[in-house]
C-alpha positions as CSV (number, residue, x, y, z in Angstrom):
1,M,-12.3,-20.2,-36.9
2,F,-8.5,-20.0,-36.1
3,L,-7.7,-22.9,-38.4
4,S,-9.7,-21.4,-41.3
5,R,-7.7,-18.2,-41.1
6,L,-4.3,-19.9,-40.6
7,P,-3.5,-20.6,-44.3
8,S,-3.9,-17.0,-45.4
9,V,-1.8,-15.8,-42.5
10,V,1.0,-18.4,-43.3
11,T,0.8,-17.5,-47.0
12,F,1.3,-13.8,-46.3
13,W,4.3,-14.4,-44.1
14,L,5.9,-16.9,-46.5
15,A,5.4,-14.3,-49.3
16,V,7.1,-11.7,-47.2
17,A,10.0,-14.0,-46.3
18,I,10.6,-14.8,-50.0
19,T,10.3,-11.2,-51.3
20,G,11.9,-9.3,-48.6
21,N,11.4,-7.1,-45.5
22,T,8.0,-7.1,-43.7
23,F,8.2,-3.3,-43.6
24,D,9.2,-2.8,-47.2
25,P,6.3,-1.0,-49.0
26,K,7.3,-2.8,-52.2
27,N,5.8,-6.0,-50.7
28,Y,2.3,-4.4,-50.6
29,A,-0.2,-3.2,-53.1
30,K,0.0,0.6,-53.4
31,A,-3.5,0.9,-51.8
32,D,-2.4,-1.1,-48.8
33,V,0.4,1.3,-47.9
34,L,-0.9,4.1,-45.6
35,V,1.2,7.1,-44.8
36,C,0.3,9.5,-42.0
37,D,1.6,11.9,-39.4
38,V,0.3,9.9,-36.4
39,A,-0.7,6.2,-36.2
40,V,-3.3,5.9,-33.4
41,V,-3.5,2.3,-32.0
42,G,-6.7,1.9,-30.0
43,G,-10.0,3.6,-30.9
44,G,-11.5,3.8,-27.5
45,S,-12.3,7.0,-25.6
46,S,-8.9,8.5,-25.6
47,G,-7.8,7.2,-29.0
48,T,-10.9,8.5,-30.8
49,Y,-10.6,11.9,-29.1
50,A,-6.9,12.1,-30.1
51,A,-7.6,11.2,-33.7
52,I,-10.4,13.7,-34.2
53,N,-8.4,16.5,-32.5
54,L,-5.1,15.7,-34.3
55,R,-7.0,16.1,-37.6
56,K,-8.2,19.5,-36.3
57,M,-4.5,20.4,-35.7
58,G,-3.7,19.6,-39.3
59,Q,-2.3,16.1,-38.7
60,S,-3.1,13.1,-40.8
61,V,-4.0,10.0,-38.8
62,V,-4.7,6.2,-39.2
63,V,-6.6,4.6,-36.4
64,V,-6.3,0.9,-35.7
65,E,-9.1,-0.6,-33.6
66,R,-9.6,-4.4,-32.9
67,K,-13.3,-4.1,-32.3
68,K,-15.9,-3.5,-35.1
69,H,-16.7,-0.1,-33.6
70,L,-15.0,2.8,-31.9
71,G,-15.7,4.0,-28.3
72,G,-14.2,1.3,-26.1
73,H,-16.4,0.9,-23.0
74,T,-19.2,2.9,-24.6
75,N,-21.9,0.3,-25.6
76,T,-25.4,1.0,-26.7
77,Y,-28.2,-1.5,-27.5
78,T,-30.8,-0.5,-30.1
79,D,-34.2,-2.2,-30.0
80,K,-35.0,-3.3,-33.5
81,A,-38.8,-3.0,-33.0
82,T,-38.9,0.5,-31.5
83,G,-35.6,2.0,-32.4
84,L,-35.1,3.0,-28.8
85,T,-31.6,2.8,-27.3
86,V,-30.2,1.7,-24.0
87,D,-26.6,2.6,-22.9
88,Y,-25.2,-0.4,-21.1
89,G,-21.6,0.8,-21.0
90,V,-20.6,4.4,-20.3
91,Q,-23.5,6.1,-18.7
92,S,-22.5,9.8,-18.5
93,F,-19.7,12.4,-19.1
94,L,-18.2,15.0,-16.8
95,N,-19.7,18.4,-17.5
96,S,-16.6,20.3,-18.8
97,S,-15.6,22.6,-21.7
98,I,-13.7,19.7,-23.3
99,A,-16.8,17.4,-23.4
100,L,-19.0,20.2,-24.6
101,D,-16.7,21.1,-27.4
102,Y,-16.2,17.5,-28.4
103,F,-19.9,16.8,-28.7
104,A,-20.6,20.2,-30.3
105,H,-18.1,19.2,-33.1
106,F,-20.6,16.5,-34.1
107,N,-23.8,18.6,-33.4
108,I,-24.8,16.1,-30.7
109,S,-27.0,17.6,-28.0
110,L,-26.1,17.0,-24.3
111,V,-28.5,17.1,-21.4
112,K,-28.0,16.8,-17.6
113,Y,-27.9,13.2,-16.6
114,T,-30.8,12.1,-14.5
115,E,-30.9,8.9,-12.4
116,S,-33.5,6.3,-13.1
117,N,-36.6,6.4,-10.9
118,A,-36.4,2.7,-10.3
119,T,-36.6,1.5,-6.7
120,I,-33.3,0.2,-5.3
121,S,-33.5,-2.9,-3.2
122,L,-30.6,-5.0,-1.8
123,T,-30.9,-8.7,-2.4
124,D,-28.8,-11.8,-1.9
125,F,-28.4,-13.2,-5.5
126,N,-27.7,-16.7,-4.1
127,T,-31.1,-16.9,-2.4
128,G,-33.1,-14.1,-4.0
129,N,-34.1,-12.9,-0.5
130,P,-33.9,-9.2,0.6
131,V,-30.9,-8.1,2.7
132,L,-31.8,-6.0,5.7
133,F,-29.2,-3.3,5.5
134,N,-29.5,0.4,5.1
135,P,-26.1,1.6,3.6
136,S,-24.8,5.1,3.9
137,R,-24.7,7.1,0.7
138,N,-22.5,9.7,2.2
139,L,-19.0,10.1,0.6
140,T,-18.1,13.3,2.3
141,G,-15.4,11.7,4.4
142,W,-13.9,10.0,1.4
143,A,-14.0,13.3,-0.6
144,I,-12.0,15.0,2.2
145,Q,-9.3,12.3,1.9
146,V,-9.2,12.4,-1.9
147,A,-8.7,16.2,-1.7
148,Q,-5.5,15.6,0.1
149,Y,-4.0,14.4,-3.2
150,P,-5.1,17.0,-5.8
151,W,-2.5,15.9,-8.3
152,L,-4.2,12.5,-8.7
153,D,-6.8,14.2,-10.9
154,S,-4.3,15.0,-13.6
155,T,-1.4,12.5,-13.3
156,W,0.0,9.2,-12.0
157,E,3.4,10.8,-11.3
158,I,3.3,10.3,-7.5
159,P,5.7,12.4,-5.4
160,Q,8.6,10.5,-3.8
161,P,8.6,9.2,-1.2
162,V,5.1,7.9,-1.9
163,P,2.6,8.9,0.9
164,P,2.2,5.6,2.9
165,D,-1.6,6.0,3.2
166,L,-1.9,5.6,-0.6
167,L,-0.4,2.1,-0.4
168,L,-2.6,0.8,2.4
169,P,-5.3,-1.7,1.4
170,L,-8.5,0.3,1.1
171,G,-10.2,-1.5,4.0
172,D,-7.4,-0.5,6.4
173,F,-7.5,3.1,5.0
174,L,-11.2,3.4,5.7
175,V,-10.8,2.1,9.2
176,K,-7.8,4.4,9.9
177,Y,-9.8,7.5,9.0
178,N,-13.1,6.3,10.5
179,I,-15.0,6.4,7.2
180,S,-15.9,2.7,6.9
181,D,-19.5,3.6,6.3
182,A,-18.4,4.7,2.8
183,A,-17.3,1.2,1.9
184,F,-20.6,0.2,0.4
185,N,-20.9,3.3,-1.8
186,I,-17.3,3.0,-2.9
187,Y,-17.8,-0.6,-3.8
188,F,-20.6,0.3,-6.3
189,S,-18.6,3.3,-7.5
190,S,-15.4,1.3,-8.2
191,Q,-16.2,0.2,-11.7
192,G,-14.2,-2.8,-12.7
193,I,-13.0,-3.7,-9.2
194,S,-14.8,-6.6,-7.6
195,N,-12.7,-6.6,-4.4
196,P,-12.0,-2.9,-3.7
197,L,-11.3,-3.4,0.0
198,Q,-8.2,-5.4,-0.9
199,Q,-7.0,-2.9,-3.5
200,L,-4.3,-0.3,-2.8
201,T,-6.0,2.9,-1.8
202,V,-4.4,4.8,-4.6
203,N,-6.0,2.5,-7.2
204,V,-9.5,3.1,-5.8
205,M,-8.8,6.9,-5.5
206,K,-8.1,6.8,-9.3
207,M,-11.6,5.3,-9.8
208,V,-13.7,7.1,-7.2
209,D,-11.8,10.3,-7.9
210,A,-12.4,14.1,-7.7
211,A,-14.0,14.1,-11.2
212,Y,-16.3,11.3,-10.3
213,L,-17.3,13.0,-7.1
214,R,-18.1,16.1,-9.1
215,E,-20.2,14.0,-11.5
216,I,-22.4,12.4,-8.8
217,A,-22.8,15.9,-7.2
218,G,-24.6,16.9,-10.4
219,A,-21.9,17.6,-13.1
220,R,-23.0,14.8,-15.3
221,L,-24.1,14.9,-19.0
222,N,-25.3,12.4,-21.5
223,A,-26.6,12.4,-25.0
224,A,-30.1,13.8,-25.3
225,D,-31.3,10.8,-27.3
226,K,-29.9,8.4,-24.7
227,N,-27.4,7.1,-27.3
228,N,-23.9,7.8,-26.1
229,S,-22.5,5.7,-28.9
230,E,-23.6,8.4,-31.4
231,L,-20.3,10.2,-30.6
232,Y,-18.3,7.3,-31.9
233,V,-20.6,6.5,-34.9
234,K,-20.1,10.0,-36.1
235,S,-16.3,9.9,-35.3
236,L,-16.0,6.8,-37.4
237,A,-17.9,8.4,-40.3
238,E,-15.6,11.5,-40.1
239,L,-12.4,9.3,-40.0
240,G,-13.7,7.2,-43.0
241,S,-11.0,5.1,-44.5
242,D,-8.5,6.5,-42.0
243,A,-10.1,4.2,-39.4
244,L,-9.2,0.5,-39.6
245,I,-11.7,-1.3,-37.5
246,S,-11.7,-5.1,-36.7
247,S,-8.0,-4.7,-37.2
248,T,-4.8,-5.5,-35.1
249,V,-1.2,-4.6,-35.3
250,T,0.9,-7.8,-35.9
251,A,4.4,-6.2,-36.1
252,A,6.0,-2.9,-35.6
253,A,9.3,-1.2,-36.5
254,R,10.3,1.5,-34.1
255,P,13.9,2.5,-34.5
256,Q,15.9,3.3,-31.3
257,T,17.2,6.4,-33.1
258,G,15.8,8.5,-35.8
259,R,12.2,9.2,-36.5
260,G,9.2,7.3,-37.7
261,V,7.4,4.0,-37.1
262,S,6.0,1.3,-39.4
263,L,3.2,-1.0,-38.5
264,V,1.9,-4.2,-40.1
265,V,-1.8,-4.3,-39.6
266,K,-4.1,-7.3,-40.1
267,T,-7.5,-6.0,-41.4
268,T,-10.6,-7.7,-42.7
269,T,-9.3,-7.2,-46.3
270,G,-5.8,-8.4,-45.7
271,F,-2.5,-6.9,-44.4
272,K,-1.7,-3.2,-44.6
273,L,1.5,-1.3,-44.0
274,V,1.1,1.9,-42.0
275,Q,4.1,4.3,-42.1
276,A,3.8,7.1,-39.6
277,S,6.0,9.9,-38.2
278,K,4.7,9.1,-34.7
279,L,2.8,6.4,-32.8
280,L,0.2,7.1,-30.2
281,V,-0.7,4.0,-28.1
282,N,-4.1,4.0,-26.4
283,I,-4.6,0.3,-25.7
284,P,-4.0,-1.3,-22.2
285,P,-0.2,-1.6,-22.1
286,T,0.0,-5.3,-21.0
287,L,2.8,-7.5,-22.2
288,E,0.5,-9.4,-24.5
289,N,-1.0,-6.3,-26.1
290,M,2.5,-4.7,-26.5
291,R,4.2,-7.8,-27.8
292,P,3.9,-6.8,-31.5
293,F,5.5,-3.4,-30.8
294,N,9.1,-4.8,-30.5
295,F,9.8,-3.3,-27.1
296,N,13.3,-2.7,-25.8
297,L,14.6,-3.6,-22.4
298,Q,13.4,-0.4,-20.7
299,E,9.9,-0.9,-22.1
300,L,9.9,-4.6,-21.2
301,Q,10.7,-3.7,-17.6
302,M,7.9,-1.3,-17.4
303,F,5.1,-3.3,-19.1
304,S,6.0,-6.5,-17.2
305,H,5.0,-4.8,-13.9
306,I,1.4,-4.3,-15.1
307,R,-1.1,-6.9,-14.0
308,I,-4.7,-7.7,-15.1
309,P,-6.9,-8.6,-12.1
310,G,-9.2,-10.4,-14.5
311,V,-12.2,-8.2,-13.6
312,F,-15.4,-7.9,-15.7
313,Y,-17.8,-5.1,-15.2
314,V,-20.9,-4.8,-17.4
315,W,-23.5,-5.6,-14.9
316,Y,-21.4,-8.5,-13.5
317,R,-17.9,-8.5,-12.1
318,S,-15.6,-11.1,-10.7
319,P,-12.2,-11.1,-9.0
320,S,-10.9,-13.8,-11.4
321,H,-11.3,-14.5,-15.1
322,M,-14.6,-16.0,-16.3
323,T,-15.7,-17.2,-19.7
324,R,-18.6,-15.4,-21.4
325,L,-20.8,-18.5,-21.0
326,A,-20.0,-18.6,-17.2
327,V,-21.0,-14.9,-16.9
328,E,-24.2,-15.5,-18.8
329,Q,-25.1,-18.6,-16.7
330,A,-24.4,-16.9,-13.4
331,T,-26.4,-13.8,-14.4
332,I,-29.4,-15.8,-15.5
333,R,-29.2,-17.9,-12.3
334,A,-29.2,-14.8,-10.1
335,I,-32.2,-13.3,-11.9
336,Q,-34.1,-16.6,-11.6
337,N,-33.3,-16.7,-7.9
338,L,-34.8,-13.3,-7.5
339,Q,-37.9,-14.3,-9.5
340,E,-38.5,-17.3,-7.4
341,A,-38.0,-15.6,-4.0
342,Q,-40.2,-12.7,-4.9
343,N,-43.0,-14.7,-6.6
344,V,-42.4,-13.0,-9.9
345,T,-43.9,-14.6,-13.0
346,I,-41.2,-17.0,-14.2
347,T,-39.9,-16.3,-17.7
348,T,-36.4,-17.4,-18.8
349,P,-34.1,-14.4,-18.9
350,Q,-32.5,-13.8,-22.3
351,I,-29.2,-11.9,-22.6
352,I,-29.5,-9.9,-25.8
353,N,-26.0,-8.2,-25.6
354,L,-22.9,-8.8,-23.5
355,N,-19.6,-7.0,-23.7
356,S,-16.5,-7.8,-21.8
357,H,-14.5,-4.8,-20.6
358,T,-11.4,-6.7,-19.6
359,P,-8.6,-5.8,-19.1
360,F,-10.3,-2.9,-17.2
361,K,-8.3,-1.8,-14.2
362,L,-4.6,-2.4,-14.6
363,S,-2.4,-2.2,-11.5
364,V,1.1,-2.6,-10.3
365,S,2.4,-3.7,-6.9
366,A,2.9,-1.3,-3.9
367,Q,6.7,-1.8,-4.2
368,A,6.7,-0.9,-7.9
369,I,4.8,2.4,-7.0
370,R,7.3,3.1,-4.2
371,D,10.1,2.6,-6.7
372,G,8.7,5.2,-9.0
373,F,7.0,3.0,-11.6
374,Y,4.6,5.7,-12.9
375,N,7.3,8.3,-13.1
376,D,9.3,5.8,-15.2
377,L,6.3,5.0,-17.3
378,Y,5.7,8.7,-18.1
379,A,9.4,9.0,-19.0
380,L,8.6,6.7,-22.0
381,Q,6.6,9.5,-23.6
382,G,8.1,10.4,-27.0
383,K,10.9,7.7,-27.0
384,R,11.2,5.8,-30.2
385,S,8.6,8.2,-31.7
386,T,6.0,6.6,-29.4
387,W,3.5,8.3,-27.1
388,Y,1.0,6.9,-24.7
389,T,-2.5,7.8,-23.3
390,G,-5.5,5.8,-22.1
391,A,-6.9,4.6,-18.8
392,A,-3.7,3.0,-17.6
393,L,-1.9,6.3,-18.0
394,I,-4.4,8.5,-16.1
395,S,-8.0,7.4,-15.3
396,H,-11.1,5.6,-16.6
397,N,-13.2,8.8,-16.3
398,G,-13.8,10.1,-19.8
399,G,-13.5,13.7,-18.9
400,V,-10.1,13.2,-17.2
401,L,-9.0,11.0,-20.2
402,W,-9.8,13.7,-22.7
403,K,-8.1,16.4,-20.6
404,F,-4.9,14.4,-20.3
405,T,-5.0,13.6,-24.0
406,Q,-5.7,17.2,-24.9
407,A,-2.6,18.3,-23.0
408,L,-0.5,15.6,-24.7
409,L,-1.4,16.3,-28.3
410,P,0.6,19.6,-28.7
411,R,3.7,17.7,-27.5
412,I,3.1,15.0,-30.1
413,V,2.7,17.5,-32.9
414,A,5.7,19.5,-31.9
415,A,8.0,16.5,-31.5
């Protein structure tokens, strides 16, 4: 597939080299030059929320999303025979005025989220045999500790000096405060982290946070028709041609001084030039993802700290990178072990949909946090006409993401 695309890519860049600057609109057809107030890179939860609400604020936008749909970690499977839907990504949303207003904009009904009535049993996937263990479901002790750091709910700007407990491995933290019985529950609540006991406590507190604790206490909503993706289907319809899906930024011009940015975007119909007054980045800010954005030394120093643990979490997670085939094979093998051990009628499992959510939980070292990494990261806001939101900036919880983004939008518009 790469080789089949290569000639068209080479032809484009040769044409640009011959005719002039990559960012010169004269090198593009008129229809391929898009001018807007804000270019939104990344159409996940925060990017889509930002785009819809910027338009409400009178701003024109262009959204660039590499997948063929909006919504990021929100994945829904639709059964062709019955039309019934199953959400196998994001399950619920925090009950808040922000969420209620967002869904109401699209006339989508929300209902209180209810857990499945399925019986939960603990089983060793290697053997298929039951595990004789009765885990605690009590997170009260953990909630008490999370409450000691209320600012974590709204920011990554950690007070200096950093509280030492936050930089302890989670396993040591749980032992120190005699709440080891919470480990099992925290493990299954730490989406995207397959080895939470080895993670810095602050990273786990940003996953199993105050908002999440409110959700499991009953403040959870989901779409009434069990189709959380409807929010993003309707968002895409509203954005129309202002949303470039299956598209990626290949180059960017962001002057050190002055205003405005220019993006070269590879789309399914060719290259487009996006000229925007401001840029809002919502993608995971890894070095690889940020490479097309022509970062300066300060930005390079920040983004080079961020690491990808290589964790997948759809119904399978691993501490190291795995190929799609390896995940499928391991999942099928585990199910077959369960079938054999429990004398279930053997039918070969079939994986009908699989989505990788990597890079999911991005992290930096304890020393980087001590040195004020997140304060420095937040200090990048607005520089070179570029702003940042998304999970790496605040949380994976949709309600927290939308609240953070909502507070950021007036600053972007006013800049």
